[in-house]
C-alpha positions as CSV (number, residue, x, y, z in Angstrom):
1,M,14.7,-25.3,118.5
2,K,11.4,-23.6,117.7
3,T,10.6,-24.3,114.0
4,L,7.9,-22.8,111.8
5,T,7.0,-24.4,108.5
6,A,5.3,-21.9,106.3
7,Y,3.9,-22.9,103.0
8,F,2.0,-21.7,99.9
9,S,0.0,-24.3,98.0
10,R,-2.8,-24.5,95.6
11,R,-5.8,-26.8,95.7
12,G,-8.1,-27.5,92.8
13,M,-7.1,-28.1,89.2
14,N,-3.3,-28.7,89.2
15,Y,-0.8,-30.3,86.8
16,A,0.5,-33.5,88.3
17,G,1.8,-36.8,86.9
18,G,1.6,-35.5,83.3
19,K,-2.0,-34.4,83.4
20,L,-4.4,-31.9,84.9
21,V,-6.1,-33.3,88.1
22,D,-8.4,-32.0,90.8
23,L,-6.4,-32.0,94.1
24,K,-8.2,-31.6,97.4
25,V,-4.9,-30.9,99.0
26,G,-2.1,-29.1,97.0
27,N,1.2,-30.8,96.3
28,T,3.2,-28.3,98.4
29,E,0.8,-28.5,101.3
30,R,1.5,-32.3,101.5
31,A,5.3,-31.6,101.4
32,A,5.0,-28.9,104.1
33,R,2.9,-31.1,106.4
34,L,5.6,-33.8,106.1
35,A,8.4,-31.3,106.7
36,S,6.5,-29.9,109.8
37,E,6.0,-33.4,111.1
38,L,9.7,-34.2,110.7
39,A,11.0,-30.9,112.1
40,G,8.4,-30.4,114.7
41,G,6.9,-27.0,115.4
42,A,4.0,-25.0,113.9
43,L,2.5,-25.0,110.4
44,F,1.4,-21.7,108.7
45,E,-0.4,-21.4,105.4
46,I,0.6,-18.4,103.3
47,R,-2.5,-17.2,101.4
48,A,-3.0,-14.2,99.2
49,E,-5.8,-11.9,100.1
50,H,-7.4,-12.7,96.7
51,E,-8.3,-16.2,95.5
52,Y,-6.5,-17.6,92.5
53,P,-8.7,-19.1,89.8
54,Y,-9.7,-22.8,90.2
55,D,-8.9,-23.5,86.5
56,Y,-5.2,-24.3,86.2
57,R,-4.7,-22.4,82.9
58,E,-6.4,-19.3,84.2
59,C,-4.2,-19.5,87.4
60,V,-1.1,-19.7,85.2
61,E,-2.2,-16.5,83.3
62,V,-2.8,-14.6,86.6
63,S,0.6,-15.7,87.9
64,K,2.3,-14.6,84.7
65,E,0.5,-11.2,85.0
66,E,1.7,-10.9,88.7
67,L,5.2,-11.8,87.7
68,T,5.5,-9.4,84.8
69,S,4.0,-6.5,86.8
70,G,6.1,-7.2,89.9
71,A,3.0,-7.6,92.0
72,R,3.2,-8.5,95.7
73,P,-0.3,-9.5,96.7
74,E,-1.4,-8.7,100.2
75,L,-1.6,-11.7,102.5
76,A,-4.9,-13.0,103.9
77,V,-3.1,-13.4,107.3
78,E,0.1,-11.8,108.3
79,P,2.9,-13.9,109.8
80,G,2.8,-12.2,113.1
81,D,5.6,-12.1,115.7
82,L,8.3,-14.6,114.7
83,S,10.8,-13.5,117.4
84,G,10.5,-16.9,119.2
85,V,11.1,-18.9,116.0
86,E,14.6,-20.1,115.4
87,A,14.1,-21.7,112.0
88,V,11.6,-21.2,109.2
89,I,11.1,-23.9,106.6
90,L,9.5,-22.2,103.6
91,C,7.7,-24.4,101.2
92,Y,6.2,-23.2,97.9
93,P,5.6,-24.4,94.3
94,C,7.5,-23.1,91.3
95,W,5.2,-20.8,89.3
96,C,6.5,-19.5,86.0
97,G,10.1,-20.4,87.0
98,T,10.1,-18.6,90.3
99,M,8.3,-18.2,93.6
100,P,4.6,-17.3,93.6
101,M,4.2,-13.6,94.3
102,P,2.5,-14.1,97.7
103,V,5.7,-16.0,98.8
104,L,7.8,-13.0,97.9
105,R,5.4,-10.8,100.0
106,W,6.0,-13.3,102.9
107,I,9.7,-13.1,102.5
108,S,9.6,-9.3,102.7
109,R,7.9,-9.6,106.1
110,S,9.6,-12.5,107.7
111,R,13.2,-13.6,108.3
112,S,15.8,-16.0,107.1
113,S,14.3,-19.2,105.8
114,I,15.3,-22.7,104.7
115,C,13.5,-23.1,101.4
116,A,11.9,-26.2,99.8
117,C,10.4,-25.7,96.3
118,T,8.1,-28.3,94.7
119,V,8.1,-28.5,91.0
120,T,5.8,-30.2,88.6
121,S,6.6,-29.3,85.0
122,S,3.7,-27.5,83.4
123,A,4.8,-27.6,79.8
124,V,1.3,-28.6,78.9
125,V,0.2,-25.0,79.3
126,G,3.5,-23.4,78.4
127,S,4.3,-21.7,81.7
128,S,7.6,-23.6,82.0
129,A,8.1,-24.9,78.5
130,K,11.7,-24.8,77.4
131,R,11.3,-25.9,73.8
132,M,8.6,-27.2,71.5
133,C,9.0,-30.4,69.5
134,G,6.2,-30.8,67.0
135,F,3.0,-31.0,69.0
136,R,4.8,-32.0,72.2
137,A,6.3,-29.5,74.7
138,S,9.4,-30.5,76.6
139,A,10.3,-28.9,79.9
140,M,13.0,-29.4,82.4
141,A,12.9,-28.7,86.2
142,S,16.0,-28.1,88.3
143,T,16.4,-28.6,92.0
144,H,17.9,-25.8,94.0
145,R,18.8,-25.4,97.7
146,W,19.4,-21.9,99.2
147,R,18.8,-19.8,102.2
148,I,17.0,-16.4,102.2
149,P,18.9,-14.2,102.8
150,P,22.0,-16.0,101.5
151,E,24.6,-17.1,104.0
152,K,27.8,-15.1,103.8
């Protein structure tokens, strides 16, 4: 079986382990590399044509704007011919409760995928806060498994 692991990840200032840290390799890239190693096949990085801000809070604001406007940023590199690929493992972080908009662009141009979503709660900046308790924000992440498009 020919497998492609496609991923969208963010390096730089990220929320991880309850605090903002500078990551040289994004959380989702690490997960995608492991998935690719286990499944075999090629690895493809999904990147938007534009760069996202290095600062985490600024990136959250840009992703909120993209989400509310329904933006589908152009990709830096198109997926190309996937006719020889039998399975696509699609890895992406949860941004503002959904897929980053470049991932939605990828989906519109690719084929059925097995999805893996990485989640680190970012209640510290309010992008996934569920409730506020005094000075402390509390957030909950949920795990989902699905196929795009859904199996019938």
